[in-house]
N, C-alpha and C positions, 0 to 999 in steps of 0.2 A: 613776638607771633611767629610760629614759623609756619611755612607751608610746602607742602611736598606736591609737586604738580607737573603736567607737562611743559616743555619747554615752550609751546605756542601760547599758553597761557601767561607766562612770564614776560616773552615779546609783548603783549598785549597789555600788561599791566606797566611795562616800561613804557610804553607807547602812551598809554592815557595820563599817566603821572609824571611825563617828562620835562624836566624844570624848565622855567620861562627865562632863567638867568642863562645868557649865552657862555659864559666862562664855567659854571656849572656842567651845563652841556659837554664842554669840551673835556671837563674832568672825569665826567662819567663814560663818555664814549672811550677816552685812554684806558679807562680802567675795566671796563666791558672786551675791549681787544686785548687787555691782559700780555701787552708786549708784541701782538701783531704791528705790521706796519698801518700806518694812517689810510693806504692804497687797499685794506681787506674792506670787506662789504661792511657797510654800514650797522653797526649794532641793533638799529631800531629795526633794521629790516633780515637780521639774520636770527638763528635760533642757537639756544644756549647746548653745548655738547650732552651728548648723554650720560645721565649720572652727574653731572656739574652742579657744584654747591655755589651757589651765589648768596651773597648778604646784601640786600638791599635797605638804605635807610631812607626812611622819608621825615618831612616837616610836616605837620599839622598845623592848623589854625586853631591856637586853644580855644577861641570862642565860638567856632563852627560847632552847630548841632549833628552836622553828619558830612562823612568824607565824600568829596567830590574833587574833579579836575582843577576845582576854584579854592578849593580849600586844604589840598594835600599836593605836594609834590615830592620827585627822588632829591635828595642832596646828596646820595654817596651809593657806591658799588663796589663790591668786593669778591672775587672767588676766592674759593677755599680750593685746597690741594690740586693746585695747577689746572684748574679748570677753565675755559676759553669757548669762546663762541665757536659754532662749527666751522665758519669758513676761515678762523684765526690759523690755522694750519693747513688747511687743503691744498695749498699751494707750496708749502714747507715740506709737505712729506710724501715722499717720493716711494712707492711700494714696487720692487724690482719685480721682474716678470718670474723669476726663479723665488717663490714664496719660502721654500725651504731652505736654501740659504740666506734669505734676510733673517729667519727666525734663528738660525745659529748664531 
């Protein structure tokens, strides 16, 4: 299933279906940072960049009749096309005062 939505909806989905396993949490945090240092803003509180493409993988309880926090959780996350969280580059990108020189 594909979903196109605002980054705040994706953030809330990630928060609601955050994995219970600490190792999976660590893996998903690293993948959401997409190369940014661990000191970057926690992806659970950050937003996905504009036009970011994020693939989320869920694990569902096959016996469950409905999807809920207790029957589903995230197990993986991957950005496409060099996507990232907004804070992942805020410190790394420095825009000079003379924008015209920067564009050249």
